C-alpha positions in Angstrom: 138.2 52.6 53.1 138.6 48.9 53.9 142.3 49.0 53.0 142.8 52.1 55.2 141.6 50.1 58.2 143.0 46.8 57.2 139.6 45.2 56.7 139.2 42.5 54.1 135.6 43.5 53.3 132.8 46.0 54.0 129.3 44.9 55.1 126.5 47.4 55.5 123.2 46.5 57.4 120.2 48.7 58.0 116.5 48.7 58.8 113.8 51.1 57.5 115.5 54.5 56.9 118.8 52.8 57.9 118.1 50.4 55.1 118.4 53.3 52.6 121.7 54.2 54.3 122.9 50.6 54.0 122.0 50.5 50.3 123.6 53.8 49.4 126.8 53.4 51.5 127.1 49.8 50.5 127.0 50.8 46.8 129.3 53.8 47.3 131.9 51.8 49.2 131.5 48.7 47.0 130.7 46.6 50.0 131.0 42.9 49.7 127.5 42.5 51.2 124.5 44.7 51.9 121.6 43.6 54.1 118.6 45.9 54.2 115.4 45.2 56.1 112.2 47.0 55.1 114.3 49.8 53.5 113.1 53.1 52.3 114.3 52.6 48.7 112.6 55.5 47.1 111.5 58.6 49.1 110.4 60.7 46.1 107.0 61.9 46.9 105.7 61.1 43.4 106.8 57.5 43.8 105.2 57.2 47.3 101.9 58.7 46.1 101.8 56.4 43.1 102.0 53.5 45.5 99.6 55.0 48.1 102.3 55.1 50.7 101.6 58.0 53.1 103.9 57.1 56.0 106.0 59.8 57.7 104.4 62.4 55.4 105.9 65.5 57.1 109.5 64.1 57.0 109.0 63.0 53.4 107.8 66.5 52.3 110.9 68.0 54.0 113.3 65.6 52.3 111.6 66.3 48.9 112.1 70.1 49.5 115.8 69.5 50.3 116.9 66.9 47.7 116.1 66.2 44.0 114.3 62.9 43.2 117.5 61.2 42.0 119.0 61.6 45.5 115.9 60.1 47.1 116.0 56.9 44.9 118.5 54.2 46.0 117.9 52.4 42.7 119.2 55.3 40.7 122.2 55.6 43.0 123.1 51.9 42.8 122.7 51.9 39.0 125.2 54.8 38.9 128.0 52.9 40.7 130.3 50.0 39.8 128.9 48.0 42.7 129.9 44.3 42.5 128.9 42.9 45.8 125.7 41.2 46.9 122.6 43.1 48.1 119.9 41.1 50.1 116.7 43.1 50.7 114.0 41.7 53.1 110.5 42.9 53.8 107.2 41.5 55.1 105.4 39.6 52.5 102.1 41.1 53.5 103.3 44.7 53.9 102.0 46.4 50.8 104.1 49.6 51.2 107.3 47.7 51.9 106.8 45.3 48.9 106.4 48.4 46.6 109.7 49.6 47.9 111.3 46.2 47.3 109.9 46.0 43.8 111.6 49.3 43.0 114.9 47.3 43.1 113.6 44.4 41.1 115.8 43.5 38.1 119.0 45.2 39.5 122.1 43.2 39.1 123.4 41.8 42.4 120.1 42.5 44.2 118.2 39.6 45.8 114.7 40.3 47.1 113.2 38.3 50.0 109.7 38.3 51.3 109.4 37.3 55.0 106.2 35.2 55.1 103.5 36.1 57.6 104.8 39.6 58.2 102.5 42.5 57.5 104.1 45.3 59.5 106.9 47.6 58.5 109.2 46.1 61.1 110.7 43.1 59.4 114.0 43.0 61.4 112.2 41.7 64.5 110.6 38.7 62.8 113.9 38.2 60.9 115.7 37.8 64.2 113.0 35.5 65.6 112.7 33.2 62.6 116.4 32.9 62.0 116.5 34.9 58.7 119.0 37.4 60.0 121.2 34.7 61.5 121.2 32.8 58.2 122.1 35.9 56.2 125.0 36.7 58.6 126.2 33.2 58.4 126.3 33.4 54.6 128.3 36.6 54.8 131.0 35.1 57.1 131.3 31.7 55.5 
């Protein structure tokens, strides 16, 4: 895809559900970099219940009716690809649900997990903008 448009690299960025998209598309397209903030890494209802994560329950039930567990788990998808770029995943250090999502990616090659200190809410992109984390990550990508 990058060749088709004359791009030298592909970068995907997403927040929350868009973080799942950034992870999956980044792995599928072998992006050079993926940035995901508070991503929904695993939307399998069994995983969520095991981690006492009851957010967006109606939407989660619908997704689980439509798709098998392997489609709802970004870790499984990334493992199935030949991804060779870098994945940086950020979430609030004090957000229990987001940390359980991050931990689901622990140990994957090319994945770097980052806890944003002092953040307990699901929205980690806002604090990442304010504290310079997003700018630092973008500068690493373009340098």
